[in-house]
N, C-alpha and C positions, 0 to 999 in steps of 0.2 A: 504494500500500500504506500503510495506516494505521500509526502508530507502535506501537500495541498489538499489531499483527500481526507485528512483527519480532522475531527472536531476535538478541540482541546479545552475550550473555554467553559468554565462552570456555568456561565450565564446561558450559553446555548443549550447545554445539557438540561438545566433545570427548566428552561422555557419549553423545550420540546417534550420533556417528560410530563410536565404539569398541564400542558395545553393541547396535546395531540392524542389521537386515538392510537391504540396499540393492538398487536396480535401476539398471542402466546402459543408456545409449544411446550413440550416436556423440559427442554433444556435452555430455551431462549425466549426473550420478549423483544419484539421489534416495534419501535416508534418511528414514524416518518413525518417529515414536514416539507412542504414545497419551498423551494428556494430559487433565487435568481442566479443560478450558476449552470454551466454547461456540462457538469460531471456530477456523479454522486459523491457525497461526503459521508464519512462513517465515524461514529464514536462507539467505543466499547466500554461497558461498565460492568464491574463485578464487585460484590460485597466483600468486606474484610472477613466476614464470618465464613466465607467459602473455604478458607484454609490459610496456610502460610504463604508468604510472598512467592515462593518457588512454585507452588501449585497454581496460584492466581496468574502468574506470568506465563506459565506453560499453556494454560487454557486460552489466554489472550493471544499468544503466538499462534496457536492452532486455529483460533477463530479468524485472525487476520489472514492466515494462509487460505482458509476456506473462502473468505471473501475475495481474495486475489484470484483464486482459481475459477470463481463464478461471478465475476464482475458484470458479465453480459446480462445477468438476470436482473440487476438493479437498474431502475430508471434514472436517466440523467435529470438533473435539476431538483434533486431531493436530498435532504439530510436524513440519515438513518442513525438511530441510537439502538445498539444491540446490547441488551442486558443478559448476562449469563446467569442462569439459575443454579442453585446448589446441586440439583440432580445431575448436572453435567460432570460432576467430580469423578465419578467412577465408571465412565463409559469410554469406549474406544473412539479413536479419531474418525473412523468410518461412520459410526453411529451419529457423532456430532455433525459430520458433513451432510449426511442424508437428512437429518432433522432440520438443519439450517436451510438447506436448499429447498426442502418441501415447504417450510414456513415462508420463505421469500416468494415462492411461486404462488402460494395462497394470498400473500399480501398484494401481489401485482394484479390479481384477478378482481 
């Protein structure tokens, strides 16, 4: 994921989470907001109660990789916040990938 494709500011995170609709699956929650940009932007959020920093960073790296491999599924001109749920802690990369891809496909329809 390129730097310009990332959402980092707390203001953006809180606005999107508090004011936009969302879609849930077993392992992820996706919020999206229309924006005046020509590419999708992504923010990844995970709770500290998920586990130690090593575990949180690993699951965030895996999620970023899934997003990079499936960028064509996301609409241009939107900001996405992807929240990782605790249930994602003990599943394989393949299950995470299938779950996120199916959630994004549902979100687009």
